C-alpha positions as CSV (number, residue, x, y, z in Angstrom):
1,M,28.0,-4.4,-6.2
2,P,27.3,-6.0,-2.8
3,A,24.1,-5.1,-1.0
4,P,23.9,-4.1,2.7
5,Q,23.0,-7.0,5.0
6,K,20.4,-5.0,7.1
7,L,19.1,-1.6,8.0
8,A,21.2,-0.7,11.1
9,H,19.5,2.3,12.6
10,V,17.5,5.5,12.2
11,V,18.5,8.9,13.6
12,L,15.8,11.5,14.4
13,T,16.4,15.1,15.2
14,T,14.2,16.6,17.9
15,N,13.9,19.5,20.2
16,Q,12.3,17.4,22.9
17,I,14.7,14.5,23.5
18,D,13.2,13.5,26.9
19,A,9.7,13.1,25.6
20,M,11.0,11.3,22.5
21,T,13.2,8.9,24.6
22,K,10.3,8.0,26.8
23,W,7.9,7.4,23.9
24,Y,10.3,5.2,22.0
25,C,11.2,3.2,25.1
26,T,7.5,2.6,25.7
27,V,6.4,1.9,22.1
28,L,9.4,-0.3,21.2
29,S,10.1,-1.7,24.6
30,A,13.6,-0.2,24.0
31,R,16.3,0.3,26.4
32,I,18.8,3.2,26.6
33,Q,22.3,2.3,25.6
34,H,23.7,5.9,26.0
35,Q,22.0,9.1,27.0
36,S,23.3,12.7,27.2
37,E,21.9,16.2,26.8
38,V,22.5,16.0,23.0
39,A,21.9,12.4,22.0
40,T,20.1,9.2,23.1
41,F,20.9,5.8,21.6
42,L,18.2,3.1,22.0
43,T,17.9,-0.6,21.1
44,Y,15.3,-3.3,21.5
45,D,17.5,-6.2,20.3
46,E,21.1,-7.3,20.1
47,E,22.2,-4.3,18.0
48,H,24.1,-1.5,19.8
49,H,21.4,1.0,18.7
50,R,18.4,1.0,16.4
51,I,17.1,4.5,17.1
52,A,19.2,7.5,17.9
53,L,17.7,10.8,18.9
54,A,19.7,14.0,18.4
55,Q,18.7,17.1,20.4
56,I,18.7,20.3,18.3
57,D,17.4,23.2,20.2
58,G,15.0,25.2,18.0
59,A,14.5,22.4,15.5
60,Q,11.2,22.7,13.7
61,Q,8.9,20.1,12.2
62,P,8.8,20.0,8.4
63,Q,5.9,21.8,6.8
64,E,3.0,19.7,5.5
65,G,3.7,18.6,2.0
66,S,7.5,18.5,2.5
67,T,9.6,15.7,1.1
68,G,11.3,13.4,3.5
69,L,10.8,10.3,5.6
70,S,7.2,9.0,5.6
71,H,7.5,6.5,8.5
72,I,9.7,3.9,10.2
73,A,8.3,0.3,10.3
74,F,9.0,-2.4,12.9
75,T,7.9,-6.0,12.4
76,F,6.6,-8.3,15.2
77,D,7.1,-12.1,15.0
78,D,3.3,-12.8,15.2
79,L,-0.1,-11.3,15.5
80,D,-0.2,-12.0,19.2
81,G,2.9,-9.8,19.8
82,L,1.4,-6.9,17.7
83,L,-2.0,-7.0,19.4
84,T,-0.5,-7.4,22.9
85,T,1.6,-4.3,22.2
86,F,-1.5,-2.5,20.8
87,A,-3.4,-3.2,24.0
88,E,-0.5,-2.2,26.3
89,L,0.0,1.0,24.4
90,R,-3.7,1.8,24.4
91,D,-3.8,1.3,28.1
92,E,-1.0,3.9,28.4
93,G,-3.0,6.3,26.3
94,I,-1.0,5.7,23.1
95,T,-3.4,5.0,20.2
96,P,-2.8,4.4,16.5
97,H,-3.1,7.2,14.1
98,W,-4.1,4.8,11.3
99,T,-4.7,1.0,11.1
100,V,-4.7,-0.9,7.8
101,N,-4.2,-4.4,6.4
102,H,-1.9,-3.7,3.5
103,G,-2.1,-7.3,2.3
104,T,1.6,-8.0,2.9
105,T,1.3,-6.7,6.5
106,S,-1.3,-5.8,9.1
107,S,-0.2,-2.4,10.4
108,L,-0.7,0.1,13.1
109,Y,0.6,3.6,12.6
110,Y,1.5,5.7,15.6
111,A,2.7,9.4,15.8
112,D,5.6,10.1,18.1
113,P,5.8,13.3,20.1
114,D,7.4,15.1,17.0
115,H,4.6,13.6,14.7
116,N,7.0,11.2,13.0
117,L,5.0,8.1,12.0
118,V,6.0,4.7,13.3
119,E,4.4,1.6,11.8
120,L,4.1,-1.5,14.0
121,Q,3.3,-4.5,11.8
122,V,3.1,-8.2,11.4
123,D,3.6,-10.1,8.1
124,N,0.4,-11.7,6.9
125,F,2.1,-14.4,4.9
126,A,4.1,-17.4,6.3
127,T,7.1,-16.8,4.0
128,A,8.8,-13.9,2.3
129,E,8.1,-15.5,-1.1
130,E,4.3,-15.6,-0.5
131,G,4.5,-11.9,0.5
132,N,6.5,-11.1,-2.6
133,E,4.1,-13.0,-4.8
134,Y,1.2,-11.0,-3.3
135,L,3.0,-7.7,-3.9
136,R,3.4,-8.7,-7.6
137,S,-0.3,-9.8,-7.9
138,E,-3.2,-8.2,-9.7
139,Q,-5.0,-8.1,-6.4
140,F,-2.3,-5.8,-4.9
141,A,-2.1,-3.7,-8.1
142,A,-5.9,-3.1,-7.8
143,N,-5.6,-2.0,-4.2
144,P,-2.0,-1.1,-3.2
145,I,-3.0,0.6,0.1
146,G,-5.2,-2.1,1.6
147,V,-8.3,-2.6,3.6
148,R,-9.5,-1.5,7.1
149,F,-7.9,-3.4,10.0
150,E,-9.6,-3.2,13.4
151,P,-7.1,-4.3,16.0
152,E,-9.6,-4.2,18.8
153,Q,-11.7,-6.9,17.1
154,Y,-8.8,-9.1,16.4
155,L,-7.5,-8.7,20.0
156,K,-10.9,-9.8,21.3
157,R,-11.0,-12.8,19.0
158,L,-7.4,-13.8,19.9
159,R,-8.3,-13.5,23.7
160,S,-11.4,-15.6,23.2
161,G,-9.3,-18.5,22.0
162,E,-8.9,-18.1,18.2
163,S,-5.3,-18.9,17.2
164,S,-2.9,-16.3,15.9
165,A,-2.2,-18.5,12.9
166,E,-6.0,-18.7,11.9
167,L,-6.4,-14.9,12.2
168,I,-3.3,-14.3,10.1
169,E,-4.6,-16.6,7.4
170,E,-7.8,-14.5,7.4
171,L,-5.8,-11.3,7.2
172,A,-3.8,-12.7,4.3
173,R,-7.0,-12.9,2.2
174,V,-7.2,-9.1,2.3
175,E,-10.9,-8.9,2.3
176,G,-12.8,-5.7,2.8
177,E,-13.4,-2.2,1.5
178,P,-10.3,-0.5,0.1
179,V,-9.1,2.4,2.1
180,G,-7.1,5.5,1.1
181,P,-4.0,7.0,2.7
182,P,-4.5,8.4,6.3
183,A,-6.1,11.8,6.6
């Protein structure tokens, strides 16, 4: 059976479409493709839409412990892009809920206005094969969540002249104290 070629988009229901639209436009540098009282379609690339927001008056958040979507992840081309976005969002008062180096990726998790988690990440390995190899390794099996990732420290080092490539090589070593899931 043929496999899909890509994940096309995600649709989120909300009862606060304006706040959600503003947040996703800010966090993803997205632009509005279509907007009405009942739906907003956003994109950040060539696709007609990547995120759709559907207004449902009276919609309620799932109760803690409910099944469903854990988070949506977006990958940056390089560490510089991820950390620049981190700094710009921080300056707008949007801070990560959780930061972690998973080994395969260095990740910043943010909560949108409806408390959906959005992961902004960068791949730690130069190739997909290296990332796949790490995912199948004993090192990953021993610590599948990862180690602490301090974006502020890496941003400072990047801005002081260390190269993004050098810092990514360091992150790919996945050194540090294992962390558990976010609280």
